N, C-alpha and C positions, 0 to 999 in steps of 0.2 A: 491590469494585468490577472492574469490567468488562473483558471483555479481545476485541480484535477478532481472528479465527484467520483467517490468508491459508493455504491450501494449493498450492501452487503443482501446475498442470497440465500447463504444459510447462513446458521451460529459460527461467530470465526470468533479462534482464539490468536489473536495479533501476539501477544507474547509481550516480554521486554520488561512486566513488573516483577517484584522479586515477590513470594511467595510466603504464606503465614502459616507458621506456628502453628502446627495440630490439624491445618486447615487446609486452605487452599496451597498446593504446591508450583504450581503456571500462575502467576495472575496477570495483570492486564496494566495499562498505564491511565491513568484518570488524573483530573484535575481536584481540585482542595475540596470543590463542593457535590465529589461523585462522579461528575459528567465523564463515559470513559474520550480517549482520544486514541490516534492510529500514532504510534512515533514514525518520523520523518525518515528515519534512519530505517526502519522495514519495510516501507511502502517504495524507498527508492531501491535498496538491493533488490526487488522484487520486480521495477521495475525495467532494472539493469536486466535479470536474466530474462526477462518477456522479451524485453531489442536483441537478445543472443539467440531467441527462438526464432524473432523473425529473419534474423541471419539467417540461421541454419536451414531455414524453410526454403531461402531464397537461394542457397550453395543447391539448394535440390533439384533445382530448376535452371541453374548453369549462370544464376543472377545475382551474385552476392556482390559485384561492385553499387549494385543500388544502396547498398548499406556495410560499408568498410566497418573491420573491428577501430580503427581511430577513431572513426565518427562517434562511436557508443562511447568510448572512451573520452574523448572531447565532452560530449555532454554529460557523462555520472564520473569522468572522474577516473584516476589511471592508478587503482590500491598496488600497493605495493609491502613486501613485508618491513621492509625498512622504510618507516615511516618519513623519512627527511624526502626518500624518492618519488611520494606520492604527488598528486599534480590533483588540485581539484581541478570540477569539471564545471561547463557553465550550467547546470539546472543547479538553482537555490528552491529548498523545498520545506515547506514549514509543517508541524504535524495536523493529521486531520483530525478536525470538531465535529462534533453533530450540526446538521443543516443549520440547526434550530437555535446553537447553541449561543448567541449573541441575546436573542430575547429569553432563554431560558437563565443565562444568570443571573442578570438583570430580575426577571420574576424569583429564583430563587433567594436569591439575597433578601428581597423583602419577605417571601413566604418563611424562612428561617427564624426572622425578627419575631414572626407571628406564634411558630411552633418550633422550634429550633432541633427537638426529638421526632416529630412527623417527616420535616423537611429536609435533614440533616444527611452528610454527606455517604454514609452507611444504607441509609432508605434509598437514596437516589442512585446508587452506583446498583444494587438491587433491580430496581425498576429498569435498566436496560442490560441487567447481565443475569445471567445463570450458570450452573455448573454440571460440566462432564468428566467424568472418572471414566480412566481407563486401565487396563492390567493385563499384563503377559497371560498367557495360557499355555501349560507345560503340556508338551507332544505328547507324552506317554498319556497319562491321567484324563487330558481333555479339562483339567479343574487349573485356577488363577494360581500361579506361582506368588510364591512369599515374599512380602517387601517392593513387589515390583505395581499396586497400586497407584497412580497418580489424578489429582485434581485441578483439573485447569476452570479458571473463569473465561466464560465465553460473553462475547458479545451476541444481544440475539437479532435474529435473520429482520430485517426489513430498514434497519438505521442506512441512515445517508451520513456520508461524512464528506468533508471540502477540505481539502490542502493548498494550499496557497502558491503559487509558482511564479517562479521569474526566472528568465535567464539572462544572464550577467556573465562578459568575457573577464575571466579569471586575471588575480595582477599577474602582470608577467608574461601575459599571453597576447596575443595579435587576434584581432579578428580576422578571419580571411574573409571576402568576397561573397555575401549571400549564406555565409556561413549560419547567420540566425535563424533564417527562414530554414535550414535544411534538420536544425538542432529542432526545432519547433513541431518538421514533418514525423523525426524520426521518435519523439516524445507521443507526437497522437499514436504513433503506431505501435509505440509500445503498451499504451493504455489499452488500444484496444485488443491487443493481445493477452492481456494480463487476466486472467482467469480465476486465480486462487491464491492466494495469501495468509502465512501466519502456519499455527500448528496443525498437525496430524489435516494437511490438504487430501491426502489418500482415504481416508477415515468420515467422510462426510462434513467436516470442518471447510472453510475458508473460501465458497465459493463468492465471487463477487463478480459486478459489471463496474465496467472503470472509464471513464472519458475526459476528454481535454475540454474543458468550458473555456472556449477562446471567441470573442465576438466576430474576430476577422480568419477564423478558421476552424471550419466545421469538421466535424469525424468523418463525415461523409465525404466533402473534401480530401481526409489523409486518405480514405481508403479507393478514392480516384484517381488519387495520386500514385496511389500503388499501381492498380490496374492500368495506368493509360503508362507508367514506366517499364510493366510487364509485358507490355499490347495486347490487351486483354481489353481495351475498351472501358466502360466505365460499371464496377462494381455495382453489385446489386445488394 
């Protein structure tokens, strides 16, 4: 099975969690043991945006046929306002967990038995996260506007997350010849193009490095495939 690796190059506010009364307005998703995770829905949405950006770049050079919109929809699904008309895509994606999550979960379970207060979920969550406060400014006075202060929980820079990936033909659809290979190539391009995720991307948060971890298809191969199809030789 393939994996997607996300390395946080800056503090990141992936969102998706409920706020805390009188405290954090925008929280993150985390497990019962306090370990943070990145929701699959957020990752999938950002990867779709990245794939569309790759297509737009190809349109600029007149080569949009290398990444048809229909292929993006086949990979990520076709969303419609009417849910009955929505079609699932090939991409199946899990929530992204910390790279060392398996070992940590076992260790935390043991440590909590020794000292539940020290190794409880709240303290574990604090060790991986911080808080970022933001407010809107009044144009006339230059001071903060009333009732605009928002506090977000952010995951600290340097954390590495892993999401499990699989490409599966959706029910009721027929796989076309070589389609799974095309889906994997598009997914690799989207991963390489994805640079930001989560909230406040234009305010210094959410800078990420994303790569598709696949023993039979490297990120360099994905770049070389794109460069070769563009007729530019191998990518450097």
